[in-house]
Every structure is written in C-alpha cells, then in structure tokens.
N, C-alpha and C positions, 0 to 999 in steps of 0.2 A: 277663759282661755283653757285649752286642753292641758291637763296635768298628768303627772306620772302615776298618781294613785288611781285615777279613773281609768287610765290606759291599762294598768295591771288588772283592775277589776273586770273591765269589759273583755280583756284578752282571756281571762280565766273563764268567763261565761261562754266563750266560743269553743271550749273543749268538746270534742266529739263531732264537730262539724267537718265535712269533707274538704280535702285539698284539691282544688282545680287551679292549675297554672293560669296566671293572667287575670284572676278575679280578686275581689276585695270586699267580700261580705254580702254580695247580692244573692238573690234566691236562685238556686239551681233549677234549670228547666231544660226541656228538649231543645228549645231555640238557643239558649245560652250555650249549651253543650255543643251544638252544631257550629255556632259562631266561634267558640274557642278552638274547635278542631280545625276550622279553616284558617284561623290566625296562627295557631301553634301546632302544626301537624306533627312535629317531632315529639310533642308532649302528650298528644292525644291519639294513641294508636287505636286500632280497631278493638283490640282486647280491652284497653282502658275505657273506651266508650261503652262497650258492653258491660263492663264491671260497674261503671257509674250508674247505669240503668238498673242493673240487677241488685245492687246493694241499697237502692232507695235514696240516691242523692237528690233527686228532684224534690223541691219544696223545702230544702235545707239551705242554710247560709253556707256559701262556698267561698274559699279564699286560698291564696298561696302565702308564702312566708311574709313577704312585704305587705301583702293584702291584709294580714292580721293587724298591722299597724295602721294602714290606710283606712281600714274599716272604722277604727275609732276616730281618726282625724276627720273623716268625712261624715261623722255623726251617727255611725252605726252603734246600736246597743243590743241587748239580748232580744228586745222586742221590735226594734226599728231598723230598717235597712239603711245603708249609707246613701248619701246623695253625692254624685261624682263632683270632685273639685280638682282641677288640673294641677294646682300648686302642690297638692299632696301626692300626686301620682309619680312616685319615685320607686326605683328598683331597690333591691337589697343593698347593692354596692353604692348606689347614689345616696341612700339614707346615711350610710356609714361615711362616705366621702364628705357629705355636707356638714357632718357633725364637727363641732369645734372643740369638744372635750371627749377624749377617748384614751384607752390604755390597754395593755396586755391583760388577758383574762385572769392571770394569776394575781393581779393587783386590783380586782374589781371591788369597789366600795359597796357597803351594804345599803344601797339606795334602790328602792323599789321603782320599777318602771324603766330601768336602764335598757338600752338596746344591746343585743348580743350579736356578734358578727363573725362569720367566716366567708370566704369568697362565694358570692351568689346566694347567701342564706342569712337570714336574721331571725332573732327571737326576742322575747321580752322577759326580763328578769323580774321575779315576783318576791324575792327575798328568801332567806333560809336555805340558800343553795339550790333553789328550784327555778324553773323557767317555763314559759309557755311558748310553743312553736308550732307552726303549721309545717309538720315534719316532712310530708311528702304524700304522694297519691295513695300509697298503701297504708298510711297511718292517719292522715287527717290532722286536726289540731289536738295536741296532746300536752300534758304536763310532764316535764322531764327533770331528772336530776342534772344540774349543770355539769357535775363532774363526769357524767356519762355522755356528754355531747362533744362535738368537735369545734365548738366556738373558740376563736383565738383572741378576740378583742371585745371589750365593752365600750359603749359610747352613749353619750346623752343624745337622745333622738331629737332632731330638729323639730321646731314648732311646739315642743312639749315644755311646759313650765314645771320645774322640779320643786316640789314642796315636801315637807315632812308628813309622815302618816303611815298607816298600815293598810293593807288591802282588805276590804270587807269580805267576809266569807260569803260564798254563793250558797244559798240554802239548798239542801239536798231535795231531790224530787220526792214528794210523798207518795205513798202507795195509793193509787187511785184505780178505779175500774178501767180496764183497757177497752177502748172503743173498737169493737170488732164489727164486721158487717152484720146488719140485722137480718135474721133468717126469714124467709118467706113463710115457712111453717116451722114446726119445732126443730127440725133437723135439715132444713133446706135453705139454699141461698140462691138469689137471682143474680146472674152475672151482669156487672155494670161496665160501662165504657172504660177501657184501659186495664181491666182485670187480666191477670195471667194466673195460671195454675201455681206457679212458683210463689207468687205474692200471696195467694189465698192459702197455700200450704203453710207459709210463714205465719200468717195471721191466725190460722186455726191451730197451729202447733202440731202439724202432722206432715207426712212426706207427700210429695207429688204423686208417687206411686199409689199411696193409699186412696187419694181422690180418684185417680184413673181407674183402679180396680173396683172401687165402690160404686162408680157411676158407669162402668163399662165403656169408657172413652177410648176410641180407636186412635185418634190423633191428639196427643197432649198439647200440640202447638196450635190447635184450632178449636177454640171455644167461642161461642157467639153471645153478643149482648142479649139479655133476656132469657138465656138458657138457664134452666133450674138445675142446680147441683145439690146432691145430698151430701151433707157434711159427715165424714167418717166418724165413728164413735169417739176415737181419741181426739179428733179435731173439734167435735161438738162440745165436749166437756171443757176443753181449753177456751173455745170461743165464748162460752157463757160465763165461765168462772175465773178466767185469768186476770191477774192484776200485774201492774208494773212495779218492779222494785229495783233498787240500785245495788249492783254487785261490784266487787273488786277483783281484778285479774290477779290471781295468785299462782303464777307459774314458777316452775323450777328454773326454766330458761325463758328468756325474753325474745320474741313476743308470743302471744297466743293466736292461733289461727282461727279466723271466722270462716266457716264453710257453708256453701249453698245448700248442702244436704247433710243428713246425719250419717256420715260415712268417712272413714279414714283410709279407704282403700287406695286412694292416690291423692295427689295435691292439686289436681286440676279443678277441684271444687273449692279451693281457697280463694275467697273474694277480698279479704283484707286482713291486717294484722293489728292486734291490740297490745300495747306495751304493758309490761308487768307493773302493777300498781294503779293502772288507769281504772276509771269508773265506767260502768256500762249498764244500760237499762235492760233488765231481764223481764221476759213475759212469763208469768205464772210459775208453776212448779216444773221440776225436771221431767223431760220426756225420755224415759230410760236413762241413758248416760249423758244426755244432752240438755242444754237450755236453749230456748229460742230467744233471739234478741228482739226487744220491743219495737225497734224500728223496721223490722221485717227483712233485714239484710242477710240473715242466715242463722247459724247455730254454732255454739261453742261447747267444748267438753265441760260437763258439770263439775268435774273434780277440780277444775282450775278456777272456779268462781266462788269467792267467799261472800257470804251475806254480811 
C-alpha cells in the first residue's frame, strides 16, 4: 500500500523537473505540450510554450502541484513513469477536501509525507520544516522551507498509509563525463535532426554568436541536417573536457535567474528562476562570469553558485 515515507522519497527525487499544468509525472514531449495547450489555453501562453521548448523540458518528467502526489500514487518513481489511474486523479482542493485528518499549518505534527494545502495548491512535507512542491511554471519542482510558503493547512493525504520512519537520502549525482555531440573531425560537428544553434551553444558552452561568426552563418534560424559546423575554440574545449557537477544556488536574494544567453543587458532572456538553496547540475568550469547548466536550458552567474 502507498505510504508516507515512500511518497516523501519519490517527491524529493522529482526535484528539478518542470511544472506543466495538468500533468502528473509523464514525459514531456511536443505532442503532450500541444495537448496541454489545447486543454488549458490559459495556462499555456505562446511565451510559455516557447520557454518550455527552449529550456529543454522535452524528455523530462513534467507535473503540476497535485501531479506530484498523483505521480507517486500512479506508480511513478525516479526511473519509471506513472500509469494513469482515475481514482487518484484529484485536484489540489479535492485531495484536501477528501482528507479526514487536517489542521492549521501552525499545528502541523512532525509526520513525514503530510499534505500541505492552500487554495488550488498542494505540497508534500518531508520533515525538519521542509517541503517539496511543484511550485509553478517558472520554478518547477523545488524543495522549500515551509516557513517561506503560503500553505495554510496540513492534511493526511487520502490513499496514503502513514507509518513511522525517515526519508532516505537521494544520492547526489556523481561527476561523470558529459555526453556531448560526437565531432565529425577534431573540431567539427554534423547537424542532426532537431538541432538548433541555441541548443548546440548550450552543449558546447559557448554563445550562439560564436558559432555564427566562426562558421559564417547568414541565417542563425536556418541550419540543415547533415550540415557540418566547426566548433568554436571555447566550445570545443568544453565539449571535450566538460563534466557535470552539482552546485548550490547561493544568492543574496531569492531566486536566481537562468538566462538563455550570457548577458544581463535585459530580462528578456530570463527563461526560469532557481530558488536560493536549490541544487542544480552545472556543466564544466566557468565560462568567464557564467556557468552553463548541464540540461542545456541556459546560463547562471557563476558568483551565485557554490560547489
């Protein structure tokens, strides 16, 4: 039977995954994004659709706040996707309404796996004053300090068997060689289906403008499958030698901006936000004053990432 300890463990393992309204842990794809946009047009603006594509949501587990709970109840784990089960398909408010034990947040007992509720939003308490929540489109699934949230009630989640125990730690991701595109020659790369210059720039750790100038590209939006690109010197060294390591967001103010390019000239290139204290996978060493995110979604100011 589903229990609170496993719920907390699986919820913690979901940290870093994207928030898509109306989903419950399935794999993000072009088709799923299109379906969600048709079903929930108010939640999926053109800008959000473009952001989801640009930050690399496809291929990742996507969920909304109640979807974090439904993912576990429907059999989702770190490695397995959930199988839809209508009995667990409840909204945030429905989970709370169906609960038989609940109380004001100020009286929350130290029980791992309790549900946390405010109108139209839920999270999972993991003990020690911390919780996991699919916070919103700009945040994804994050670990938060309960005191810094707006939850107003705790509740025992329906279908969950509450037992004693602690949440097992999720092992940190070890540093392993980053799998970058295999070059055709020592400093060349053959364009594959679905490639874009922005994605290649993120993978290689350089700017799109570097690739454009180095290859004499007239139209950055038009590259062809099979086209051979020369990797700029900065990108080549990163493509060959970069490793992935886990950094901690260490900002003076919360949150940290993830940008699509290495520039703070304006905020139009901000693709998402990372809460203070959250963990993030970093690719290789700093590129000037910036780090490239390992998932290819963009860049963060190096001074705000602690090893």
